[in-house]
PyMOL commands that place a pseudoatom at each C-alpha (Angstrom):
pseudoatom trace, name=CA, resn=UNK, resi=1, chain=A, elem=C, hetatm=0, pos=[24.827, -19.202, -13.091]
pseudoatom trace, name=CA, resn=UNK, resi=2, chain=A, elem=C, hetatm=0, pos=[22.137, -16.551, -12.731]
pseudoatom trace, name=CA, resn=UNK, resi=3, chain=A, elem=C, hetatm=0, pos=[18.604, -16.863, -13.922]
pseudoatom trace, name=CA, resn=UNK, resi=4, chain=A, elem=C, hetatm=0, pos=[16.986, -13.739, -15.241]
pseudoatom trace, name=CA, resn=UNK, resi=5, chain=A, elem=C, hetatm=0, pos=[13.263, -13.267, -14.929]
pseudoatom trace, name=CA, resn=UNK, resi=6, chain=A, elem=C, hetatm=0, pos=[11.425, -11.331, -17.582]
pseudoatom trace, name=CA, resn=UNK, resi=7, chain=A, elem=C, hetatm=0, pos=[8.966, -8.598, -16.635]
pseudoatom trace, name=CA, resn=UNK, resi=8, chain=A, elem=C, hetatm=0, pos=[5.994, -10.766, -17.548]
pseudoatom trace, name=CA, resn=UNK, resi=9, chain=A, elem=C, hetatm=0, pos=[7.249, -13.681, -15.453]
pseudoatom trace, name=CA, resn=UNK, resi=10, chain=A, elem=C, hetatm=0, pos=[7.841, -11.442, -12.437]
pseudoatom trace, name=CA, resn=UNK, resi=11, chain=A, elem=C, hetatm=0, pos=[4.310, -10.059, -12.790]
pseudoatom trace, name=CA, resn=UNK, resi=12, chain=A, elem=C, hetatm=0, pos=[2.844, -13.591, -12.926]
pseudoatom trace, name=CA, resn=UNK, resi=13, chain=A, elem=C, hetatm=0, pos=[4.773, -14.606, -9.806]
pseudoatom trace, name=CA, resn=UNK, resi=14, chain=A, elem=C, hetatm=0, pos=[3.605, -11.476, -8.017]
pseudoatom trace, name=CA, resn=UNK, resi=15, chain=A, elem=C, hetatm=0, pos=[0.008, -12.133, -9.094]
pseudoatom trace, name=CA, resn=UNK, resi=16, chain=A, elem=C, hetatm=0, pos=[0.282, -15.702, -7.778]
pseudoatom trace, name=CA, resn=UNK, resi=17, chain=A, elem=C, hetatm=0, pos=[1.719, -14.543, -4.436]
pseudoatom trace, name=CA, resn=UNK, resi=18, chain=A, elem=C, hetatm=0, pos=[-0.934, -11.912, -3.642]
pseudoatom trace, name=CA, resn=UNK, resi=19, chain=A, elem=C, hetatm=0, pos=[-3.861, -14.343, -3.081]
pseudoatom trace, name=CA, resn=UNK, resi=20, chain=A, elem=C, hetatm=0, pos=[-1.725, -16.450, -0.751]
pseudoatom trace, name=CA, resn=UNK, resi=21, chain=A, elem=C, hetatm=0, pos=[-0.775, -13.415, 1.343]
pseudoatom trace, name=CA, resn=UNK, resi=22, chain=A, elem=C, hetatm=0, pos=[-4.366, -12.138, 1.284]
pseudoatom trace, name=CA, resn=UNK, resi=23, chain=A, elem=C, hetatm=0, pos=[-5.780, -15.450, 2.539]
pseudoatom trace, name=CA, resn=UNK, resi=24, chain=A, elem=C, hetatm=0, pos=[-3.104, -15.593, 5.256]
pseudoatom trace, name=CA, resn=UNK, resi=25, chain=A, elem=C, hetatm=0, pos=[-3.853, -12.067, 6.503]
pseudoatom trace, name=CA, resn=UNK, resi=26, chain=A, elem=C, hetatm=0, pos=[-7.622, -12.665, 6.463]
pseudoatom trace, name=CA, resn=UNK, resi=27, chain=A, elem=C, hetatm=0, pos=[-7.104, -15.926, 8.371]
pseudoatom trace, name=CA, resn=UNK, resi=28, chain=A, elem=C, hetatm=0, pos=[-5.031, -14.127, 10.993]
pseudoatom trace, name=CA, resn=UNK, resi=29, chain=A, elem=C, hetatm=0, pos=[-7.674, -11.397, 11.324]
pseudoatom trace, name=CA, resn=UNK, resi=30, chain=A, elem=C, hetatm=0, pos=[-10.387, -14.007, 11.862]
pseudoatom trace, name=CA, resn=UNK, resi=31, chain=A, elem=C, hetatm=0, pos=[-8.207, -15.795, 14.412]
pseudoatom trace, name=CA, resn=UNK, resi=32, chain=A, elem=C, hetatm=0, pos=[-7.592, -12.580, 16.367]
pseudoatom trace, name=CA, resn=UNK, resi=33, chain=A, elem=C, hetatm=0, pos=[-11.274, -11.683, 16.262]
pseudoatom trace, name=CA, resn=UNK, resi=34, chain=A, elem=C, hetatm=0, pos=[-12.280, -15.140, 17.512]
pseudoatom trace, name=CA, resn=UNK, resi=35, chain=A, elem=C, hetatm=0, pos=[-9.743, -15.235, 20.375]
pseudoatom trace, name=CA, resn=UNK, resi=36, chain=A, elem=C, hetatm=0, pos=[-11.281, -14.222, 23.716]
pseudoatom trace, name=CA, resn=UNK, resi=37, chain=A, elem=C, hetatm=0, pos=[-9.781, -11.308, 25.644]
pseudoatom trace, name=CA, resn=UNK, resi=38, chain=A, elem=C, hetatm=0, pos=[-7.495, -12.500, 28.433]
pseudoatom trace, name=CA, resn=UNK, resi=39, chain=A, elem=C, hetatm=0, pos=[-7.282, -9.251, 30.414]
pseudoatom trace, name=CA, resn=UNK, resi=40, chain=A, elem=C, hetatm=0, pos=[-9.902, -8.370, 32.991]
pseudoatom trace, name=CA, resn=UNK, resi=41, chain=A, elem=C, hetatm=0, pos=[-12.176, -5.366, 32.563]
pseudoatom trace, name=CA, resn=UNK, resi=42, chain=A, elem=C, hetatm=0, pos=[-11.605, -2.182, 34.579]
pseudoatom trace, name=CA, resn=UNK, resi=43, chain=A, elem=C, hetatm=0, pos=[-14.184, 0.526, 35.095]
pseudoatom trace, name=CA, resn=UNK, resi=44, chain=A, elem=C, hetatm=0, pos=[-13.186, 3.912, 33.745]
pseudoatom trace, name=CA, resn=UNK, resi=45, chain=A, elem=C, hetatm=0, pos=[-10.468, 5.158, 31.440]
pseudoatom trace, name=CA, resn=UNK, resi=46, chain=A, elem=C, hetatm=0, pos=[-7.885, 5.946, 34.119]
pseudoatom trace, name=CA, resn=UNK, resi=47, chain=A, elem=C, hetatm=0, pos=[-8.314, 2.542, 35.787]
pseudoatom trace, name=CA, resn=UNK, resi=48, chain=A, elem=C, hetatm=0, pos=[-7.855, 0.732, 32.486]
pseudoatom trace, name=CA, resn=UNK, resi=49, chain=A, elem=C, hetatm=0, pos=[-4.562, 2.546, 31.841]
pseudoatom trace, name=CA, resn=UNK, resi=50, chain=A, elem=C, hetatm=0, pos=[-3.081, 1.778, 35.277]
pseudoatom trace, name=CA, resn=UNK, resi=51, chain=A, elem=C, hetatm=0, pos=[-0.515, -1.030, 34.938]
pseudoatom trace, name=CA, resn=UNK, resi=52, chain=A, elem=C, hetatm=0, pos=[-0.551, -3.929, 37.351]
pseudoatom trace, name=CA, resn=UNK, resi=53, chain=A, elem=C, hetatm=0, pos=[2.502, -6.106, 37.852]
pseudoatom trace, name=CA, resn=UNK, resi=54, chain=A, elem=C, hetatm=0, pos=[2.666, -9.295, 39.871]
pseudoatom trace, name=CA, resn=UNK, resi=55, chain=A, elem=C, hetatm=0, pos=[5.623, -11.508, 40.608]
pseudoatom trace, name=CA, resn=UNK, resi=56, chain=A, elem=C, hetatm=0, pos=[4.945, -15.151, 41.474]
pseudoatom trace, name=CA, resn=UNK, resi=57, chain=A, elem=C, hetatm=0, pos=[5.676, -15.966, 45.115]
pseudoatom trace, name=CA, resn=UNK, resi=58, chain=A, elem=C, hetatm=0, pos=[8.325, -18.592, 44.365]
pseudoatom trace, name=CA, resn=UNK, resi=59, chain=A, elem=C, hetatm=0, pos=[10.412, -16.163, 42.237]
pseudoatom trace, name=CA, resn=UNK, resi=60, chain=A, elem=C, hetatm=0, pos=[10.177, -13.006, 44.356]
pseudoatom trace, name=CA, resn=UNK, resi=61, chain=A, elem=C, hetatm=0, pos=[13.476, -13.428, 46.204]
pseudoatom trace, name=CA, resn=UNK, resi=62, chain=A, elem=C, hetatm=0, pos=[15.392, -13.914, 42.948]
pseudoatom trace, name=CA, resn=UNK, resi=63, chain=A, elem=C, hetatm=0, pos=[13.503, -11.062, 41.307]
pseudoatom trace, name=CA, resn=UNK, resi=64, chain=A, elem=C, hetatm=0, pos=[14.310, -8.585, 44.069]
pseudoatom trace, name=CA, resn=UNK, resi=65, chain=A, elem=C, hetatm=0, pos=[17.976, -9.658, 44.122]
pseudoatom trace, name=CA, resn=UNK, resi=66, chain=A, elem=C, hetatm=0, pos=[18.358, -8.977, 40.375]
pseudoatom trace, name=CA, resn=UNK, resi=67, chain=A, elem=C, hetatm=0, pos=[16.241, -5.795, 40.171]
pseudoatom trace, name=CA, resn=UNK, resi=68, chain=A, elem=C, hetatm=0, pos=[19.034, -3.355, 41.244]
pseudoatom trace, name=CA, resn=UNK, resi=69, chain=A, elem=C, hetatm=0, pos=[21.316, -4.747, 38.543]
pseudoatom trace, name=CA, resn=UNK, resi=70, chain=A, elem=C, hetatm=0, pos=[18.638, -4.335, 35.899]
pseudoatom trace, name=CA, resn=UNK, resi=71, chain=A, elem=C, hetatm=0, pos=[17.963, -0.741, 37.021]
pseudoatom trace, name=CA, resn=UNK, resi=72, chain=A, elem=C, hetatm=0, pos=[21.684, 0.145, 36.862]
pseudoatom trace, name=CA, resn=UNK, resi=73, chain=A, elem=C, hetatm=0, pos=[22.106, -1.260, 33.374]
for i in range(1, 73): cmd.bond("trace and resi %d" % i, "trace and resi %d" % (i + 1))
show_as sticks, trace
zoom trace
């Protein structure tokens, strides 16, 4: 059994959905704006683009054992 939706009904459903999506997106924007930055500041453009990678001490041996396999794949 299929239920057909008339053009007017589809428009009403769409009109009811838009405010919900709008409120959700605005709420997410406010949440992002209110969240503090977790990365440290670097002086200069080049310094801010330089990636830094650290591997925790207790996982380094496993990391370096698996790295060649990851590079090959």
